[in-house]
LUMLUMDREN-2810 file (N, C-alpha, C; in Angstrom, 1 decimal):
<atoms>
<atom><aa>M</aa><ch>A</ch><at>N</at><xx>-9.4</xx><yy>5.6</yy><zz>-11.0</zz></atom>
<atom><aa>M</aa><ch>A</ch><at>CA</at><xx>-8.9</xx><yy>3.8</yy><zz>-11.0</zz></atom>
<atom><aa>M</aa><ch>A</ch><at>C</at><xx>-7.9</xx><yy>4.3</yy><zz>-9.9</zz></atom>
<atom><aa>A</aa><ch>A</ch><at>N</at><xx>-7.6</xx><yy>3.2</yy><zz>-9.2</zz></atom>
<atom><aa>A</aa><ch>A</ch><at>CA</at><xx>-6.8</xx><yy>2.9</yy><zz>-7.8</zz></atom>
<atom><aa>A</aa><ch>A</ch><at>C</at><xx>-5.5</xx><yy>2.8</yy><zz>-8.2</zz></atom>
<atom><aa>Y</aa><ch>A</ch><at>N</at><xx>-4.2</xx><yy>3.2</yy><zz>-7.5</zz></atom>
<atom><aa>Y</aa><ch>A</ch><at>CA</at><xx>-3.2</xx><yy>3.0</yy><zz>-7.7</zz></atom>
<atom><aa>Y</aa><ch>A</ch><at>C</at><xx>-2.8</xx><yy>1.6</yy><zz>-7.5</zz></atom>
<atom><aa>S</aa><ch>A</ch><at>N</at><xx>-1.7</xx><yy>1.4</yy><zz>-8.7</zz></atom>
<atom><aa>S</aa><ch>A</ch><at>CA</at><xx>-1.5</xx><yy>-0.1</yy><zz>-8.9</zz></atom>
<atom><aa>S</aa><ch>A</ch><at>C</at><xx>-0.1</xx><yy>0.1</yy><zz>-9.2</zz></atom>
<atom><aa>V</aa><ch>A</ch><at>N</at><xx>0.4</xx><yy>-1.4</yy><zz>-8.8</zz></atom>
<atom><aa>V</aa><ch>A</ch><at>CA</at><xx>1.9</xx><yy>-1.8</yy><zz>-8.9</zz></atom>
<atom><aa>V</aa><ch>A</ch><at>C</at><xx>1.8</xx><yy>-3.0</yy><zz>-9.4</zz></atom>
<atom><aa>E</aa><ch>A</ch><at>N</at><xx>2.9</xx><yy>-3.5</yy><zz>-10.6</zz></atom>
<atom><aa>E</aa><ch>A</ch><at>CA</at><xx>3.2</xx><yy>-4.7</yy><zz>-11.0</zz></atom>
<atom><aa>E</aa><ch>A</ch><at>C</at><xx>4.5</xx><yy>-5.2</yy><zz>-10.1</zz></atom>
<atom><aa>S</aa><ch>A</ch><at>N</at><xx>4.4</xx><yy>-6.9</yy><zz>-9.6</zz></atom>
<atom><aa>S</aa><ch>A</ch><at>CA</at><xx>4.9</xx><yy>-7.3</yy><zz>-8.3</zz></atom>
<atom><aa>S</aa><ch>A</ch><at>C</at><xx>6.1</xx><yy>-7.9</yy><zz>-9.8</zz></atom>
<atom><aa>K</aa><ch>A</ch><at>N</at><xx>7.5</xx><yy>-7.5</yy><zz>-9.4</zz></atom>
<atom><aa>K</aa><ch>A</ch><at>CA</at><xx>8.6</xx><yy>-8.2</yy><zz>-10.5</zz></atom>
<atom><aa>K</aa><ch>A</ch><at>C</at><xx>8.7</xx><yy>-9.6</yy><zz>-10.4</zz></atom>
<atom><aa>K</aa><ch>A</ch><at>N</at><xx>8.3</xx><yy>-9.7</yy><zz>-9.3</zz></atom>
<atom><aa>K</aa><ch>A</ch><at>CA</at><xx>8.7</xx><yy>-11.3</yy><zz>-9.4</zz></atom>
<atom><aa>K</aa><ch>A</ch><at>C</at><xx>7.5</xx><yy>-12.6</yy><zz>-9.7</zz></atom>
<atom><aa>S</aa><ch>A</ch><at>N</at><xx>6.0</xx><yy>-11.8</yy><zz>-9.4</zz></atom>
<atom><aa>S</aa><ch>A</ch><at>CA</at><xx>4.9</xx><yy>-13.0</yy><zz>-9.5</zz></atom>
<atom><aa>S</aa><ch>A</ch><at>C</at><xx>4.1</xx><yy>-12.4</yy><zz>-10.8</zz></atom>
<atom><aa>G</aa><ch>A</ch><at>N</at><xx>4.2</xx><yy>-11.0</yy><zz>-11.0</zz></atom>
<atom><aa>G</aa><ch>A</ch><at>CA</at><xx>3.7</xx><yy>-10.6</yy><zz>-11.7</zz></atom>
<atom><aa>G</aa><ch>A</ch><at>C</at><xx>2.2</xx><yy>-10.3</yy><zz>-11.8</zz></atom>
<atom><aa>D</aa><ch>A</ch><at>N</at><xx>1.4</xx><yy>-10.2</yy><zz>-10.4</zz></atom>
<atom><aa>D</aa><ch>A</ch><at>CA</at><xx>0.9</xx><yy>-9.9</yy><zz>-10.0</zz></atom>
<atom><aa>D</aa><ch>A</ch><at>C</at><xx>0.3</xx><yy>-8.4</yy><zz>-9.5</zz></atom>
<atom><aa>A</aa><ch>A</ch><at>N</at><xx>-1.1</xx><yy>-7.6</yy><zz>-9.9</zz></atom>
<atom><aa>A</aa><ch>A</ch><at>CA</at><xx>-1.2</xx><yy>-6.4</yy><zz>-9.5</zz></atom>
<atom><aa>A</aa><ch>A</ch><at>C</at><xx>-1.6</xx><yy>-6.4</yy><zz>-8.4</zz></atom>
<atom><aa>Y</aa><ch>A</ch><at>N</at><xx>-1.3</xx><yy>-5.3</yy><zz>-7.7</zz></atom>
<atom><aa>Y</aa><ch>A</ch><at>CA</at><xx>-1.3</xx><yy>-5.0</yy><zz>-6.2</zz></atom>
<atom><aa>Y</aa><ch>A</ch><at>C</at><xx>-1.8</xx><yy>-3.2</yy><zz>-6.0</zz></atom>
<atom><aa>Y</aa><ch>A</ch><at>N</at><xx>-3.0</xx><yy>-3.2</yy><zz>-5.4</zz></atom>
<atom><aa>Y</aa><ch>A</ch><at>CA</at><xx>-3.7</xx><yy>-1.9</yy><zz>-5.2</zz></atom>
<atom><aa>Y</aa><ch>A</ch><at>C</at><xx>-3.8</xx><yy>-1.6</yy><zz>-4.2</zz></atom>
<atom><aa>L</aa><ch>A</ch><at>N</at><xx>-3.2</xx><yy>0.2</yy><zz>-4.1</zz></atom>
<atom><aa>L</aa><ch>A</ch><at>CA</at><xx>-3.1</xx><yy>0.9</yy><zz>-2.9</zz></atom>
<atom><aa>L</aa><ch>A</ch><at>C</at><xx>-4.1</xx><yy>1.0</yy><zz>-2.0</zz></atom>
<atom><aa>H</aa><ch>A</ch><at>N</at><xx>-3.9</xx><yy>1.0</yy><zz>-0.8</zz></atom>
<atom><aa>H</aa><ch>A</ch><at>CA</at><xx>-5.5</xx><yy>1.5</yy><zz>-0.1</zz></atom>
<atom><aa>H</aa><ch>A</ch><at>C</at><xx>-4.8</xx><yy>2.3</yy><zz>1.2</zz></atom>
<atom><aa>T</aa><ch>A</ch><at>N</at><xx>-5.6</xx><yy>3.0</yy><zz>1.9</zz></atom>
<atom><aa>T</aa><ch>A</ch><at>CA</at><xx>-5.3</xx><yy>3.4</yy><zz>2.8</zz></atom>
<atom><aa>T</aa><ch>A</ch><at>C</at><xx>-6.4</xx><yy>3.7</yy><zz>4.1</zz></atom>
<atom><aa>R</aa><ch>A</ch><at>N</at><xx>-6.2</xx><yy>3.3</yy><zz>5.4</zz></atom>
<atom><aa>R</aa><ch>A</ch><at>CA</at><xx>-6.9</xx><yy>3.0</yy><zz>6.3</zz></atom>
<atom><aa>R</aa><ch>A</ch><at>C</at><xx>-6.8</xx><yy>4.1</yy><zz>7.8</zz></atom>
<atom><aa>E</aa><ch>A</ch><at>N</at><xx>-8.0</xx><yy>4.7</yy><zz>7.9</zz></atom>
<atom><aa>E</aa><ch>A</ch><at>CA</at><xx>-7.5</xx><yy>5.0</yy><zz>9.5</zz></atom>
<atom><aa>E</aa><ch>A</ch><at>C</at><xx>-7.8</xx><yy>4.3</yy><zz>11.2</zz></atom>
<atom><aa>V</aa><ch>A</ch><at>N</at><xx>-7.0</xx><yy>4.0</yy><zz>11.8</zz></atom>
<atom><aa>V</aa><ch>A</ch><at>CA</at><xx>-6.8</xx><yy>3.1</yy><zz>12.6</zz></atom>
<atom><aa>V</aa><ch>A</ch><at>C</at><xx>-6.7</xx><yy>3.5</yy><zz>13.8</zz></atom>
<atom><aa>T</aa><ch>A</ch><at>N</at><xx>-7.0</xx><yy>2.6</yy><zz>15.2</zz></atom>
<atom><aa>T</aa><ch>A</ch><at>CA</at><xx>-6.9</xx><yy>3.6</yy><zz>16.6</zz></atom>
<atom><aa>T</aa><ch>A</ch><at>C</at><xx>-5.8</xx><yy>2.3</yy><zz>17.0</zz></atom>
<atom><aa>L</aa><ch>A</ch><at>N</at><xx>-4.6</xx><yy>2.9</yy><zz>17.9</zz></atom>
<atom><aa>L</aa><ch>A</ch><at>CA</at><xx>-3.9</xx><yy>2.2</yy><zz>18.2</zz></atom>
<atom><aa>L</aa><ch>A</ch><at>C</at><xx>-4.5</xx><yy>2.0</yy><zz>20.0</zz></atom>
<atom><aa>R</aa><ch>A</ch><at>N</at><xx>-3.7</xx><yy>1.2</yy><zz>20.2</zz></atom>
<atom><aa>R</aa><ch>A</ch><at>CA</at><xx>-3.6</xx><yy>0.5</yy><zz>21.9</zz></atom>
<atom><aa>R</aa><ch>A</ch><at>C</at><xx>-4.0</xx><yy>2.0</yy><zz>22.6</zz></atom>
<atom><aa>G</aa><ch>A</ch><at>N</at><xx>-3.1</xx><yy>2.9</yy><zz>22.4</zz></atom>
<atom><aa>G</aa><ch>A</ch><at>CA</at><xx>-3.0</xx><yy>4.3</yy><zz>23.2</zz></atom>
<atom><aa>G</aa><ch>A</ch><at>C</at><xx>-4.1</xx><yy>5.1</yy><zz>23.0</zz></atom>
<atom><aa>G</aa><ch>A</ch><at>N</at><xx>-5.3</xx><yy>5.0</yy><zz>22.3</zz></atom>
<atom><aa>G</aa><ch>A</ch><at>CA</at><xx>-6.4</xx><yy>5.5</yy><zz>22.0</zz></atom>
<atom><aa>G</aa><ch>A</ch><at>C</at><xx>-6.1</xx><yy>6.6</yy><zz>20.4</zz></atom>
<atom><aa>R</aa><ch>A</ch><at>N</at><xx>-4.7</xx><yy>6.7</yy><zz>19.9</zz></atom>
<atom><aa>R</aa><ch>A</ch><at>CA</at><xx>-4.5</xx><yy>7.6</yy><zz>19.1</zz></atom>
<atom><aa>R</aa><ch>A</ch><at>C</at><xx>-4.7</xx><yy>7.2</yy><zz>17.6</zz></atom>
<atom><aa>Q</aa><ch>A</ch><at>N</at><xx>-5.1</xx><yy>8.0</yy><zz>16.8</zz></atom>
<atom><aa>Q</aa><ch>A</ch><at>CA</at><xx>-6.1</xx><yy>7.5</yy><zz>15.3</zz></atom>
<atom><aa>Q</aa><ch>A</ch><at>C</at><xx>-4.5</xx><yy>7.7</yy><zz>14.3</zz></atom>
<atom><aa>Q</aa><ch>A</ch><at>N</at><xx>-4.3</xx><yy>6.7</yy><zz>14.0</zz></atom>
<atom><aa>Q</aa><ch>A</ch><at>CA</at><xx>-3.0</xx><yy>6.9</yy><zz>12.6</zz></atom>
<atom><aa>Q</aa><ch>A</ch><at>C</at><xx>-3.3</xx><yy>6.3</yy><zz>11.3</zz></atom>
<atom><aa>R</aa><ch>A</ch><at>N</at><xx>-3.1</xx><yy>6.8</yy><zz>10.8</zz></atom>
<atom><aa>R</aa><ch>A</ch><at>CA</at><xx>-3.1</xx><yy>6.8</yy><zz>8.9</zz></atom>
<atom><aa>R</aa><ch>A</ch><at>C</at><xx>-2.1</xx><yy>5.3</yy><zz>8.6</zz></atom>
<atom><aa>I</aa><ch>A</ch><at>N</at><xx>-2.7</xx><yy>4.3</yy><zz>8.1</zz></atom>
<atom><aa>I</aa><ch>A</ch><at>CA</at><xx>-1.9</xx><yy>3.4</yy><zz>7.5</zz></atom>
<atom><aa>I</aa><ch>A</ch><at>C</at><xx>-2.2</xx><yy>2.8</yy><zz>6.3</zz></atom>
<atom><aa>Y</aa><ch>A</ch><at>N</at><xx>-1.1</xx><yy>2.7</yy><zz>5.6</zz></atom>
<atom><aa>Y</aa><ch>A</ch><at>CA</at><xx>-1.4</xx><yy>2.3</yy><zz>3.6</zz></atom>
<atom><aa>Y</aa><ch>A</ch><at>C</at><xx>-0.9</xx><yy>0.8</yy><zz>3.7</zz></atom>
<atom><aa>F</aa><ch>A</ch><at>N</at><xx>-1.7</xx><yy>0.1</yy><zz>2.5</zz></atom>
<atom><aa>F</aa><ch>A</ch><at>CA</at><xx>-1.0</xx><yy>-1.3</yy><zz>2.4</zz></atom>
<atom><aa>F</aa><ch>A</ch><at>C</at><xx>-1.5</xx><yy>-1.6</yy><zz>0.9</zz></atom>
<atom><aa>F</aa><ch>A</ch><at>N</at><xx>-1.1</xx><yy>-2.6</yy><zz>0.6</zz></atom>
<atom><aa>F</aa><ch>A</ch><at>CA</at><xx>-1.7</xx><yy>-3.4</yy><zz>-0.8</zz></atom>
<atom><aa>F</aa><ch>A</ch><at>C</at><xx>-1.8</xx><yy>-4.4</yy><zz>-0.7</zz></atom>
<atom><aa>A</aa><ch>A</ch><at>N</at><xx>-3.2</xx><yy>-4.4</yy><zz>-1.8</zz></atom>
<atom><aa>A</aa><ch>A</ch><at>CA</at><xx>-4.0</xx><yy>-6.1</yy><zz>-1.5</zz></atom>
<atom><aa>A</aa><ch>A</ch><at>C</at><xx>-4.3</xx><yy>-5.8</yy><zz>-3.2</zz></atom>
<atom><aa>K</aa><ch>A</ch><at>N</at><xx>-4.4</xx><yy>-7.5</yy><zz>-3.1</zz></atom>
<atom><aa>K</aa><ch>A</ch><at>CA</at><xx>-4.6</xx><yy>-7.8</yy><zz>-4.8</zz></atom>
<atom><aa>K</aa><ch>A</ch><at>C</at><xx>-6.1</xx><yy>-7.3</yy><zz>-5.6</zz></atom>
<atom><aa>T</aa><ch>A</ch><at>N</at><xx>-6.9</xx><yy>-7.0</yy><zz>-4.8</zz></atom>
<atom><aa>T</aa><ch>A</ch><at>CA</at><xx>-8.1</xx><yy>-6.6</yy><zz>-5.1</zz></atom>
<atom><aa>T</aa><ch>A</ch><at>C</at><xx>-8.3</xx><yy>-5.1</yy><zz>-4.9</zz></atom>
<atom><aa>V</aa><ch>A</ch><at>N</at><xx>-9.3</xx><yy>-4.3</yy><zz>-5.8</zz></atom>
<atom><aa>V</aa><ch>A</ch><at>CA</at><xx>-9.7</xx><yy>-3.4</yy><zz>-5.1</zz></atom>
<atom><aa>V</aa><ch>A</ch><at>C</at><xx>-10.9</xx><yy>-2.8</yy><zz>-4.1</zz></atom>
<atom><aa>G</aa><ch>A</ch><at>N</at><xx>-10.4</xx><yy>-2.6</yy><zz>-3.7</zz></atom>
<atom><aa>G</aa><ch>A</ch><at>CA</at><xx>-11.6</xx><yy>-2.5</yy><zz>-2.1</zz></atom>
<atom><aa>G</aa><ch>A</ch><at>C</at><xx>-11.8</xx><yy>-1.1</yy><zz>-1.4</zz></atom>
<atom><aa>D</aa><ch>A</ch><at>N</at><xx>-12.4</xx><yy>-1.2</yy><zz>-0.1</zz></atom>
<atom><aa>D</aa><ch>A</ch><at>CA</at><xx>-12.7</xx><yy>0.4</yy><zz>0.3</zz></atom>
<atom><aa>D</aa><ch>A</ch><at>C</at><xx>-11.6</xx><yy>0.6</yy><zz>0.6</zz></atom>
<atom><aa>G</aa><ch>A</ch><at>N</at><xx>-11.3</xx><yy>2.1</yy><zz>0.8</zz></atom>
<atom><aa>G</aa><ch>A</ch><at>CA</at><xx>-10.4</xx><yy>2.5</yy><zz>1.0</zz></atom>
<atom><aa>G</aa><ch>A</ch><at>C</at><xx>-9.3</xx><yy>2.8</yy><zz>-0.1</zz></atom>
<atom><aa>A</aa><ch>A</ch><at>N</at><xx>-9.3</xx><yy>2.4</yy><zz>-1.5</zz></atom>
<atom><aa>A</aa><ch>A</ch><at>CA</at><xx>-8.7</xx><yy>2.2</yy><zz>-2.5</zz></atom>
<atom><aa>A</aa><ch>A</ch><at>C</at><xx>-8.2</xx><yy>3.9</yy><zz>-2.9</zz></atom>
<atom><aa>I</aa><ch>A</ch><at>N</at><xx>-7.1</xx><yy>4.5</yy><zz>-2.8</zz></atom>
<atom><aa>I</aa><ch>A</ch><at>CA</at><xx>-6.8</xx><yy>5.4</yy><zz>-3.2</zz></atom>
<atom><aa>I</aa><ch>A</ch><at>C</at><xx>-5.7</xx><yy>5.7</yy><zz>-4.8</zz></atom>
<atom><aa>D</aa><ch>A</ch><at>N</at><xx>-6.1</xx><yy>6.8</yy><zz>-5.2</zz></atom>
<atom><aa>D</aa><ch>A</ch><at>CA</at><xx>-5.4</xx><yy>6.8</yy><zz>-6.8</zz></atom>
<atom><aa>D</aa><ch>A</ch><at>C</at><xx>-4.1</xx><yy>6.9</yy><zz>-7.0</zz></atom>
<atom><aa>E</aa><ch>A</ch><at>N</at><xx>-4.1</xx><yy>8.2</yy><zz>-6.1</zz></atom>
<atom><aa>E</aa><ch>A</ch><at>CA</at><xx>-2.5</xx><yy>7.9</yy><zz>-6.4</zz></atom>
<atom><aa>E</aa><ch>A</ch><at>C</at><xx>-1.1</xx><yy>7.7</yy><zz>-5.1</zz></atom>
<atom><aa>L</aa><ch>A</ch><at>N</at><xx>0.2</xx><yy>8.2</yy><zz>-5.0</zz></atom>
<atom><aa>L</aa><ch>A</ch><at>CA</at><xx>0.9</xx><yy>7.7</yy><zz>-4.1</zz></atom>
<atom><aa>L</aa><ch>A</ch><at>C</at><xx>0.9</xx><yy>9.1</yy><zz>-3.3</zz></atom>
<atom><aa>P</aa><ch>A</ch><at>N</at><xx>0.9</xx><yy>8.7</yy><zz>-1.8</zz></atom>
<atom><aa>P</aa><ch>A</ch><at>CA</at><xx>0.7</xx><yy>9.9</yy><zz>-1.2</zz></atom>
<atom><aa>P</aa><ch>A</ch><at>C</at><xx>2.4</xx><yy>10.7</yy><zz>-1.4</zz></atom>
<atom><aa>D</aa><ch>A</ch><at>N</at><xx>2.5</xx><yy>11.8</yy><zz>-0.9</zz></atom>
<atom><aa>D</aa><ch>A</ch><at>CA</at><xx>3.7</xx><yy>12.7</yy><zz>-1.3</zz></atom>
<atom><aa>D</aa><ch>A</ch><at>C</at><xx>4.4</xx><yy>12.2</yy><zz>0.1</zz></atom>
<atom><aa>G</aa><ch>A</ch><at>N</at><xx>5.6</xx><yy>11.9</yy><zz>-0.5</zz></atom>
<atom><aa>G</aa><ch>A</ch><at>CA</at><xx>7.2</xx><yy>12.0</yy><zz>0.2</zz></atom>
<atom><aa>G</aa><ch>A</ch><at>C</at><xx>6.9</xx><yy>10.1</yy><zz>0.4</zz></atom>
<atom><aa>Y</aa><ch>A</ch><at>N</at><xx>6.2</xx><yy>9.7</yy><zz>0.0</zz></atom>
<atom><aa>Y</aa><ch>A</ch><at>CA</at><xx>6.3</xx><yy>8.0</yy><zz>0.0</zz></atom>
<atom><aa>Y</aa><ch>A</ch><at>C</at><xx>6.6</xx><yy>7.4</yy><zz>-1.6</zz></atom>
<atom><aa>V</aa><ch>A</ch><at>N</at><xx>7.5</xx><yy>6.3</yy><zz>-1.5</zz></atom>
<atom><aa>V</aa><ch>A</ch><at>CA</at><xx>8.0</xx><yy>5.7</yy><zz>-2.6</zz></atom>
<atom><aa>V</aa><ch>A</ch><at>C</at><xx>7.6</xx><yy>4.3</yy><zz>-2.6</zz></atom>
<atom><aa>V</aa><ch>A</ch><at>N</at><xx>7.8</xx><yy>3.4</yy><zz>-3.8</zz></atom>
<atom><aa>V</aa><ch>A</ch><at>CA</at><xx>7.3</xx><yy>1.8</yy><zz>-3.7</zz></atom>
<atom><aa>V</aa><ch>A</ch><at>C</at><xx>8.5</xx><yy>1.2</yy><zz>-3.9</zz></atom>
<atom><aa>S</aa><ch>A</ch><at>N</at><xx>8.7</xx><yy>0.4</yy><zz>-3.2</zz></atom>
<atom><aa>S</aa><ch>A</ch><at>CA</at><xx>9.5</xx><yy>-0.8</yy><zz>-3.2</zz></atom>
<atom><aa>S</aa><ch>A</ch><at>C</at><xx>9.1</xx><yy>-2.1</yy><zz>-3.3</zz></atom>
<atom><aa>E</aa><ch>A</ch><at>N</at><xx>10.3</xx><yy>-3.2</yy><zz>-3.3</zz></atom>
<atom><aa>E</aa><ch>A</ch><at>CA</at><xx>9.2</xx><yy>-4.5</yy><zz>-3.5</zz></atom>
<atom><aa>E</aa><ch>A</ch><at>C</at><xx>10.0</xx><yy>-5.7</yy><zz>-2.6</zz></atom>
<atom><aa>N</aa><ch>A</ch><at>N</at><xx>9.9</xx><yy>-6.2</yy><zz>-1.6</zz></atom>
<atom><aa>N</aa><ch>A</ch><at>CA</at><xx>10.2</xx><yy>-7.2</yy><zz>-0.9</zz></atom>
<atom><aa>N</aa><ch>A</ch><at>C</at><xx>10.8</xx><yy>-8.0</yy><zz>-1.9</zz></atom>
<atom><aa>P</aa><ch>A</ch><at>N</at><xx>12.6</xx><yy>-8.3</yy><zz>-2.0</zz></atom>
<atom><aa>P</aa><ch>A</ch><at>CA</at><xx>12.7</xx><yy>-8.8</yy><zz>-2.7</zz></atom>
<atom><aa>P</aa><ch>A</ch><at>C</at><xx>13.0</xx><yy>-10.7</yy><zz>-2.6</zz></atom>
<atom><aa>R</aa><ch>A</ch><at>N</at><xx>12.4</xx><yy>-10.9</yy><zz>-1.4</zz></atom>
<atom><aa>R</aa><ch>A</ch><at>CA</at><xx>12.4</xx><yy>-12.4</yy><zz>-1.2</zz></atom>
<atom><aa>R</aa><ch>A</ch><at>C</at><xx>10.5</xx><yy>-13.2</yy><zz>-1.8</zz></atom>
<atom><aa>T</aa><ch>A</ch><at>N</at><xx>9.7</xx><yy>-11.7</yy><zz>-1.0</zz></atom>
<atom><aa>T</aa><ch>A</ch><at>CA</at><xx>8.3</xx><yy>-12.2</yy><zz>-1.2</zz></atom>
<atom><aa>T</aa><ch>A</ch><at>C</at><xx>7.7</xx><yy>-11.6</yy><zz>-2.3</zz></atom>
<atom><aa>G</aa><ch>A</ch><at>N</at><xx>8.1</xx><yy>-10.7</yy><zz>-3.3</zz></atom>
<atom><aa>G</aa><ch>A</ch><at>CA</at><xx>7.9</xx><yy>-10.2</yy><zz>-4.2</zz></atom>
<atom><aa>G</aa><ch>A</ch><at>C</at><xx>6.5</xx><yy>-8.8</yy><zz>-3.8</zz></atom>
<atom><aa>L</aa><ch>A</ch><at>N</at><xx>6.4</xx><yy>-8.8</yy><zz>-2.5</zz></atom>
<atom><aa>L</aa><ch>A</ch><at>CA</at><xx>5.3</xx><yy>-8.1</yy><zz>-2.0</zz></atom>
<atom><aa>L</aa><ch>A</ch><at>C</at><xx>5.4</xx><yy>-6.5</yy><zz>-2.2</zz></atom>
<atom><aa>P</aa><ch>A</ch><at>N</at><xx>4.5</xx><yy>-5.5</yy><zz>-2.8</zz></atom>
<atom><aa>P</aa><ch>A</ch><at>CA</at><xx>5.2</xx><yy>-4.1</yy><zz>-2.6</zz></atom>
<atom><aa>P</aa><ch>A</ch><at>C</at><xx>5.1</xx><yy>-3.6</yy><zz>-1.5</zz></atom>
<atom><aa>L</aa><ch>A</ch><at>N</at><xx>6.1</xx><yy>-2.7</yy><zz>-1.2</zz></atom>
<atom><aa>L</aa><ch>A</ch><at>CA</at><xx>6.3</xx><yy>-1.9</yy><zz>0.4</zz></atom>
<atom><aa>L</aa><ch>A</ch><at>C</at><xx>6.2</xx><yy>-0.4</yy><zz>0.4</zz></atom>
<atom><aa>L</aa><ch>A</ch><at>N</at><xx>5.5</xx><yy>0.6</yy><zz>0.7</zz></atom>
<atom><aa>L</aa><ch>A</ch><at>CA</at><xx>5.7</xx><yy>1.7</yy><zz>0.7</zz></atom>
<atom><aa>L</aa><ch>A</ch><at>C</at><xx>5.9</xx><yy>2.7</yy><zz>1.6</zz></atom>
<atom><aa>K</aa><ch>A</ch><at>N</at><xx>7.4</xx><yy>3.1</yy><zz>1.5</zz></atom>
<atom><aa>K</aa><ch>A</ch><at>CA</at><xx>8.2</xx><yy>3.6</yy><zz>1.7</zz></atom>
<atom><aa>K</aa><ch>A</ch><at>C</at><xx>8.7</xx><yy>5.8</yy><zz>1.9</zz></atom>
<atom><aa>K</aa><ch>A</ch><at>N</at><xx>8.9</xx><yy>6.1</yy><zz>3.3</zz></atom>
<atom><aa>K</aa><ch>A</ch><at>CA</at><xx>9.3</xx><yy>7.0</yy><zz>3.3</zz></atom>
<atom><aa>K</aa><ch>A</ch><at>C</at><xx>9.9</xx><yy>7.7</yy><zz>2.5</zz></atom>
<atom><aa>G</aa><ch>A</ch><at>N</at><xx>10.4</xx><yy>8.2</yy><zz>1.7</zz></atom>
<atom><aa>G</aa><ch>A</ch><at>CA</at><xx>11.7</xx><yy>8.5</yy><zz>1.4</zz></atom>
<atom><aa>G</aa><ch>A</ch><at>C</at><xx>11.9</xx><yy>9.7</yy><zz>0.2</zz></atom>
</atoms>
């Protein structure tokens, strides 16, 4: 089951995903993002060293190093 978090503002569930992207300089980087549906790249647990917070204005979850 994908890692999920519920928005305190809207009550919607968001699922954590990861993807490898290529930056302009050709460097590969792993990004993490939340989506409303489970799709390709959904992960089961929070990565080490990261915490989930919520944007107080929009209610969208954010992943921060912490």
